[in-house]
Chimera marker file (.cmm) of the C-alpha trace (Angstrom):
<marker_set name="trace">
<marker id="1" x="43.507" y="157.663" z="-18.314" r="1" g="1" b="0" radius="0.5"/>
<marker id="2" x="40.789" y="159.335" z="-20.323" r="1" g="1" b="0" radius="0.5"/>
<marker id="3" x="38.112" y="161.212" z="-18.294" r="1" g="1" b="0" radius="0.5"/>
<marker id="4" x="35.405" y="159.596" z="-20.420" r="1" g="1" b="0" radius="0.5"/>
<marker id="5" x="36.310" y="156.242" z="-18.864" r="1" g="1" b="0" radius="0.5"/>
<marker id="6" x="35.685" y="157.644" z="-15.385" r="1" g="1" b="0" radius="0.5"/>
<marker id="7" x="32.357" y="159.096" z="-16.456" r="1" g="1" b="0" radius="0.5"/>
<marker id="8" x="31.364" y="155.782" z="-18.015" r="1" g="1" b="0" radius="0.5"/>
<marker id="9" x="32.281" y="154.013" z="-14.763" r="1" g="1" b="0" radius="0.5"/>
<marker id="10" x="30.255" y="156.570" z="-12.769" r="1" g="1" b="0" radius="0.5"/>
<marker id="11" x="27.235" y="156.029" z="-15.037" r="1" g="1" b="0" radius="0.5"/>
<marker id="12" x="27.583" y="152.249" z="-14.719" r="1" g="1" b="0" radius="0.5"/>
<marker id="13" x="27.829" y="152.416" z="-10.919" r="1" g="1" b="0" radius="0.5"/>
<marker id="14" x="24.842" y="154.758" z="-10.735" r="1" g="1" b="0" radius="0.5"/>
<marker id="15" x="22.802" y="152.420" z="-12.938" r="1" g="1" b="0" radius="0.5"/>
<marker id="16" x="23.676" y="149.420" z="-10.758" r="1" g="1" b="0" radius="0.5"/>
<marker id="17" x="22.722" y="151.396" z="-7.657" r="1" g="1" b="0" radius="0.5"/>
<marker id="18" x="19.439" y="152.601" z="-9.135" r="1" g="1" b="0" radius="0.5"/>
<marker id="19" x="18.488" y="149.081" z="-10.202" r="1" g="1" b="0" radius="0.5"/>
<marker id="20" x="19.310" y="147.839" z="-6.682" r="1" g="1" b="0" radius="0.5"/>
<marker id="21" x="17.008" y="150.445" z="-5.149" r="1" g="1" b="0" radius="0.5"/>
<marker id="22" x="14.168" y="149.666" z="-7.540" r="1" g="1" b="0" radius="0.5"/>
<marker id="23" x="14.388" y="145.869" z="-7.567" r="1" g="1" b="0" radius="0.5"/>
<marker id="24" x="15.399" y="144.794" z="-4.060" r="1" g="1" b="0" radius="0.5"/>
<marker id="25" x="13.211" y="144.532" z="-0.950" r="1" g="1" b="0" radius="0.5"/>
<marker id="26" x="15.907" y="144.079" z="1.697" r="1" g="1" b="0" radius="0.5"/>
<marker id="27" x="16.607" y="147.366" z="3.497" r="1" g="1" b="0" radius="0.5"/>
<marker id="28" x="20.343" y="146.705" z="3.806" r="1" g="1" b="0" radius="0.5"/>
<marker id="29" x="20.705" y="146.094" z="0.062" r="1" g="1" b="0" radius="0.5"/>
<marker id="30" x="18.651" y="149.214" z="-0.731" r="1" g="1" b="0" radius="0.5"/>
<marker id="31" x="20.825" y="151.192" z="1.659" r="1" g="1" b="0" radius="0.5"/>
<marker id="32" x="24.031" y="149.924" z="0.017" r="1" g="1" b="0" radius="0.5"/>
<marker id="33" x="22.601" y="150.763" z="-3.411" r="1" g="1" b="0" radius="0.5"/>
<marker id="34" x="21.950" y="154.341" z="-2.314" r="1" g="1" b="0" radius="0.5"/>
<marker id="35" x="25.538" y="154.597" z="-1.096" r="1" g="1" b="0" radius="0.5"/>
<marker id="36" x="26.720" y="153.241" z="-4.453" r="1" g="1" b="0" radius="0.5"/>
<marker id="37" x="24.727" y="155.949" z="-6.227" r="1" g="1" b="0" radius="0.5"/>
<marker id="38" x="26.263" y="158.635" z="-3.996" r="1" g="1" b="0" radius="0.5"/>
<marker id="39" x="29.761" y="157.347" z="-4.741" r="1" g="1" b="0" radius="0.5"/>
<marker id="40" x="29.021" y="157.360" z="-8.466" r="1" g="1" b="0" radius="0.5"/>
<marker id="41" x="27.931" y="160.987" z="-8.227" r="1" g="1" b="0" radius="0.5"/>
<marker id="42" x="31.121" y="161.801" z="-6.298" r="1" g="1" b="0" radius="0.5"/>
<marker id="43" x="33.215" y="160.156" z="-8.997" r="1" g="1" b="0" radius="0.5"/>
<marker id="44" x="31.486" y="162.234" z="-11.674" r="1" g="1" b="0" radius="0.5"/>
<marker id="45" x="31.977" y="165.430" z="-9.644" r="1" g="1" b="0" radius="0.5"/>
<marker id="46" x="35.687" y="164.769" z="-9.163" r="1" g="1" b="0" radius="0.5"/>
<marker id="47" x="36.093" y="163.878" z="-12.844" r="1" g="1" b="0" radius="0.5"/>
<marker id="48" x="34.440" y="167.088" z="-14.018" r="1" g="1" b="0" radius="0.5"/>
<marker id="49" x="36.474" y="169.041" z="-11.480" r="1" g="1" b="0" radius="0.5"/>
<marker id="50" x="39.670" y="167.527" z="-12.833" r="1" g="1" b="0" radius="0.5"/>
<marker id="51" x="38.626" y="168.191" z="-16.440" r="1" g="1" b="0" radius="0.5"/>
<marker id="52" x="37.968" y="171.886" z="-15.790" r="1" g="1" b="0" radius="0.5"/>
<marker id="53" x="40.951" y="172.420" z="-13.507" r="1" g="1" b="0" radius="0.5"/>
<marker id="54" x="39.152" y="173.799" z="-10.454" r="1" g="1" b="0" radius="0.5"/>
<marker id="55" x="38.460" y="172.396" z="-7.003" r="1" g="1" b="0" radius="0.5"/>
<marker id="56" x="34.729" y="173.097" z="-6.774" r="1" g="1" b="0" radius="0.5"/>
<marker id="57" x="33.652" y="169.555" z="-7.666" r="1" g="1" b="0" radius="0.5"/>
<marker id="58" x="36.116" y="168.029" z="-5.226" r="1" g="1" b="0" radius="0.5"/>
<marker id="59" x="34.865" y="170.253" z="-2.401" r="1" g="1" b="0" radius="0.5"/>
<marker id="60" x="31.252" y="169.334" z="-3.159" r="1" g="1" b="0" radius="0.5"/>
<marker id="61" x="32.231" y="165.638" z="-3.261" r="1" g="1" b="0" radius="0.5"/>
<marker id="62" x="33.865" y="166.011" z="0.160" r="1" g="1" b="0" radius="0.5"/>
<marker id="63" x="30.704" y="167.533" z="1.639" r="1" g="1" b="0" radius="0.5"/>
<marker id="64" x="28.645" y="164.784" z="0.010" r="1" g="1" b="0" radius="0.5"/>
<marker id="65" x="30.806" y="162.191" z="1.760" r="1" g="1" b="0" radius="0.5"/>
<marker id="66" x="30.266" y="163.951" z="5.099" r="1" g="1" b="0" radius="0.5"/>
<marker id="67" x="26.490" y="163.951" z="4.592" r="1" g="1" b="0" radius="0.5"/>
<marker id="68" x="26.622" y="160.294" z="3.495" r="1" g="1" b="0" radius="0.5"/>
<marker id="69" x="28.449" y="159.374" z="6.705" r="1" g="1" b="0" radius="0.5"/>
<marker id="70" x="25.706" y="161.013" z="8.756" r="1" g="1" b="0" radius="0.5"/>
<marker id="71" x="23.104" y="159.241" z="6.627" r="1" g="1" b="0" radius="0.5"/>
<marker id="72" x="24.748" y="155.887" z="7.364" r="1" g="1" b="0" radius="0.5"/>
<marker id="73" x="24.435" y="156.450" z="11.096" r="1" g="1" b="0" radius="0.5"/>
<marker id="74" x="20.768" y="157.446" z="10.960" r="1" g="1" b="0" radius="0.5"/>
<marker id="75" x="19.818" y="154.878" z="8.339" r="1" g="1" b="0" radius="0.5"/>
<marker id="76" x="21.403" y="151.956" z="10.145" r="1" g="1" b="0" radius="0.5"/>
<marker id="77" x="19.720" y="153.014" z="13.398" r="1" g="1" b="0" radius="0.5"/>
<marker id="78" x="16.343" y="152.970" z="11.641" r="1" g="1" b="0" radius="0.5"/>
<marker id="79" x="17.067" y="149.590" z="10.043" r="1" g="1" b="0" radius="0.5"/>
<marker id="80" x="18.129" y="148.089" z="13.387" r="1" g="1" b="0" radius="0.5"/>
<marker id="81" x="14.955" y="149.436" z="15.036" r="1" g="1" b="0" radius="0.5"/>
<marker id="82" x="12.759" y="147.913" z="12.342" r="1" g="1" b="0" radius="0.5"/>
<marker id="83" x="14.640" y="144.613" z="12.549" r="1" g="1" b="0" radius="0.5"/>
<marker id="84" x="14.259" y="144.446" z="16.345" r="1" g="1" b="0" radius="0.5"/>
<marker id="85" x="10.533" y="145.045" z="16.234" r="1" g="1" b="0" radius="0.5"/>
<marker id="86" x="9.591" y="143.030" z="13.126" r="1" g="1" b="0" radius="0.5"/>
<marker id="87" x="12.457" y="140.467" z="12.920" r="1" g="1" b="0" radius="0.5"/>
<marker id="88" x="12.767" y="141.292" z="9.237" r="1" g="1" b="0" radius="0.5"/>
<marker id="89" x="14.778" y="143.798" z="7.228" r="1" g="1" b="0" radius="0.5"/>
<marker id="90" x="12.193" y="144.095" z="4.471" r="1" g="1" b="0" radius="0.5"/>
<marker id="91" x="11.347" y="147.529" z="3.128" r="1" g="1" b="0" radius="0.5"/>
<marker id="92" x="7.654" y="146.626" z="3.160" r="1" g="1" b="0" radius="0.5"/>
<marker id="93" x="7.716" y="146.271" z="6.967" r="1" g="1" b="0" radius="0.5"/>
<marker id="94" x="8.788" y="149.890" z="7.483" r="1" g="1" b="0" radius="0.5"/>
<marker id="95" x="5.290" y="151.137" z="6.670" r="1" g="1" b="0" radius="0.5"/>
<marker id="96" x="3.848" y="149.057" z="9.512" r="1" g="1" b="0" radius="0.5"/>
<marker id="97" x="5.723" y="150.996" z="12.208" r="1" g="1" b="0" radius="0.5"/>
<marker id="98" x="3.430" y="153.096" z="14.388" r="1" g="1" b="0" radius="0.5"/>
<marker id="99" x="4.184" y="155.683" z="17.017" r="1" g="1" b="0" radius="0.5"/>
<link id1="1" id2="2" r="1" g="1" b="0" radius="0.2"/>
<link id1="2" id2="3" r="1" g="1" b="0" radius="0.2"/>
<link id1="3" id2="4" r="1" g="1" b="0" radius="0.2"/>
<link id1="4" id2="5" r="1" g="1" b="0" radius="0.2"/>
<link id1="5" id2="6" r="1" g="1" b="0" radius="0.2"/>
<link id1="6" id2="7" r="1" g="1" b="0" radius="0.2"/>
<link id1="7" id2="8" r="1" g="1" b="0" radius="0.2"/>
<link id1="8" id2="9" r="1" g="1" b="0" radius="0.2"/>
<link id1="9" id2="10" r="1" g="1" b="0" radius="0.2"/>
<link id1="10" id2="11" r="1" g="1" b="0" radius="0.2"/>
<link id1="11" id2="12" r="1" g="1" b="0" radius="0.2"/>
<link id1="12" id2="13" r="1" g="1" b="0" radius="0.2"/>
<link id1="13" id2="14" r="1" g="1" b="0" radius="0.2"/>
<link id1="14" id2="15" r="1" g="1" b="0" radius="0.2"/>
<link id1="15" id2="16" r="1" g="1" b="0" radius="0.2"/>
<link id1="16" id2="17" r="1" g="1" b="0" radius="0.2"/>
<link id1="17" id2="18" r="1" g="1" b="0" radius="0.2"/>
<link id1="18" id2="19" r="1" g="1" b="0" radius="0.2"/>
<link id1="19" id2="20" r="1" g="1" b="0" radius="0.2"/>
<link id1="20" id2="21" r="1" g="1" b="0" radius="0.2"/>
<link id1="21" id2="22" r="1" g="1" b="0" radius="0.2"/>
<link id1="22" id2="23" r="1" g="1" b="0" radius="0.2"/>
<link id1="23" id2="24" r="1" g="1" b="0" radius="0.2"/>
<link id1="24" id2="25" r="1" g="1" b="0" radius="0.2"/>
<link id1="25" id2="26" r="1" g="1" b="0" radius="0.2"/>
<link id1="26" id2="27" r="1" g="1" b="0" radius="0.2"/>
<link id1="27" id2="28" r="1" g="1" b="0" radius="0.2"/>
<link id1="28" id2="29" r="1" g="1" b="0" radius="0.2"/>
<link id1="29" id2="30" r="1" g="1" b="0" radius="0.2"/>
<link id1="30" id2="31" r="1" g="1" b="0" radius="0.2"/>
<link id1="31" id2="32" r="1" g="1" b="0" radius="0.2"/>
<link id1="32" id2="33" r="1" g="1" b="0" radius="0.2"/>
<link id1="33" id2="34" r="1" g="1" b="0" radius="0.2"/>
<link id1="34" id2="35" r="1" g="1" b="0" radius="0.2"/>
<link id1="35" id2="36" r="1" g="1" b="0" radius="0.2"/>
<link id1="36" id2="37" r="1" g="1" b="0" radius="0.2"/>
<link id1="37" id2="38" r="1" g="1" b="0" radius="0.2"/>
<link id1="38" id2="39" r="1" g="1" b="0" radius="0.2"/>
<link id1="39" id2="40" r="1" g="1" b="0" radius="0.2"/>
<link id1="40" id2="41" r="1" g="1" b="0" radius="0.2"/>
<link id1="41" id2="42" r="1" g="1" b="0" radius="0.2"/>
<link id1="42" id2="43" r="1" g="1" b="0" radius="0.2"/>
<link id1="43" id2="44" r="1" g="1" b="0" radius="0.2"/>
<link id1="44" id2="45" r="1" g="1" b="0" radius="0.2"/>
<link id1="45" id2="46" r="1" g="1" b="0" radius="0.2"/>
<link id1="46" id2="47" r="1" g="1" b="0" radius="0.2"/>
<link id1="47" id2="48" r="1" g="1" b="0" radius="0.2"/>
<link id1="48" id2="49" r="1" g="1" b="0" radius="0.2"/>
<link id1="49" id2="50" r="1" g="1" b="0" radius="0.2"/>
<link id1="50" id2="51" r="1" g="1" b="0" radius="0.2"/>
<link id1="51" id2="52" r="1" g="1" b="0" radius="0.2"/>
<link id1="52" id2="53" r="1" g="1" b="0" radius="0.2"/>
<link id1="53" id2="54" r="1" g="1" b="0" radius="0.2"/>
<link id1="54" id2="55" r="1" g="1" b="0" radius="0.2"/>
<link id1="55" id2="56" r="1" g="1" b="0" radius="0.2"/>
<link id1="56" id2="57" r="1" g="1" b="0" radius="0.2"/>
<link id1="57" id2="58" r="1" g="1" b="0" radius="0.2"/>
<link id1="58" id2="59" r="1" g="1" b="0" radius="0.2"/>
<link id1="59" id2="60" r="1" g="1" b="0" radius="0.2"/>
<link id1="60" id2="61" r="1" g="1" b="0" radius="0.2"/>
<link id1="61" id2="62" r="1" g="1" b="0" radius="0.2"/>
<link id1="62" id2="63" r="1" g="1" b="0" radius="0.2"/>
<link id1="63" id2="64" r="1" g="1" b="0" radius="0.2"/>
<link id1="64" id2="65" r="1" g="1" b="0" radius="0.2"/>
<link id1="65" id2="66" r="1" g="1" b="0" radius="0.2"/>
<link id1="66" id2="67" r="1" g="1" b="0" radius="0.2"/>
<link id1="67" id2="68" r="1" g="1" b="0" radius="0.2"/>
<link id1="68" id2="69" r="1" g="1" b="0" radius="0.2"/>
<link id1="69" id2="70" r="1" g="1" b="0" radius="0.2"/>
<link id1="70" id2="71" r="1" g="1" b="0" radius="0.2"/>
<link id1="71" id2="72" r="1" g="1" b="0" radius="0.2"/>
<link id1="72" id2="73" r="1" g="1" b="0" radius="0.2"/>
<link id1="73" id2="74" r="1" g="1" b="0" radius="0.2"/>
<link id1="74" id2="75" r="1" g="1" b="0" radius="0.2"/>
<link id1="75" id2="76" r="1" g="1" b="0" radius="0.2"/>
<link id1="76" id2="77" r="1" g="1" b="0" radius="0.2"/>
<link id1="77" id2="78" r="1" g="1" b="0" radius="0.2"/>
<link id1="78" id2="79" r="1" g="1" b="0" radius="0.2"/>
<link id1="79" id2="80" r="1" g="1" b="0" radius="0.2"/>
<link id1="80" id2="81" r="1" g="1" b="0" radius="0.2"/>
<link id1="81" id2="82" r="1" g="1" b="0" radius="0.2"/>
<link id1="82" id2="83" r="1" g="1" b="0" radius="0.2"/>
<link id1="83" id2="84" r="1" g="1" b="0" radius="0.2"/>
<link id1="84" id2="85" r="1" g="1" b="0" radius="0.2"/>
<link id1="85" id2="86" r="1" g="1" b="0" radius="0.2"/>
<link id1="86" id2="87" r="1" g="1" b="0" radius="0.2"/>
<link id1="87" id2="88" r="1" g="1" b="0" radius="0.2"/>
<link id1="88" id2="89" r="1" g="1" b="0" radius="0.2"/>
<link id1="89" id2="90" r="1" g="1" b="0" radius="0.2"/>
<link id1="90" id2="91" r="1" g="1" b="0" radius="0.2"/>
<link id1="91" id2="92" r="1" g="1" b="0" radius="0.2"/>
<link id1="92" id2="93" r="1" g="1" b="0" radius="0.2"/>
<link id1="93" id2="94" r="1" g="1" b="0" radius="0.2"/>
<link id1="94" id2="95" r="1" g="1" b="0" radius="0.2"/>
<link id1="95" id2="96" r="1" g="1" b="0" radius="0.2"/>
<link id1="96" id2="97" r="1" g="1" b="0" radius="0.2"/>
<link id1="97" id2="98" r="1" g="1" b="0" radius="0.2"/>
<link id1="98" id2="99" r="1" g="1" b="0" radius="0.2"/>
</marker_set>
């Protein structure tokens, strides 16, 4: 398959993720959109790595996946905490949290 197709798919996935972050108010949907954007960036990194014949892009994509896994743990903990206190998963409610 042509590498341009993979790059087009990565751009499409990133656009869908960015529109989800900008247009949605639910924290879970925003969180999934951010993960979609990270996966689109990983796809582009692996595609460019394959095109140039080196492993640098694949190694960076692997480290990005490790950081994304840690982000999932922290992000879901924050979302659960907000949901328990406010009984809503809206992004607008996160600003109301006080120490």
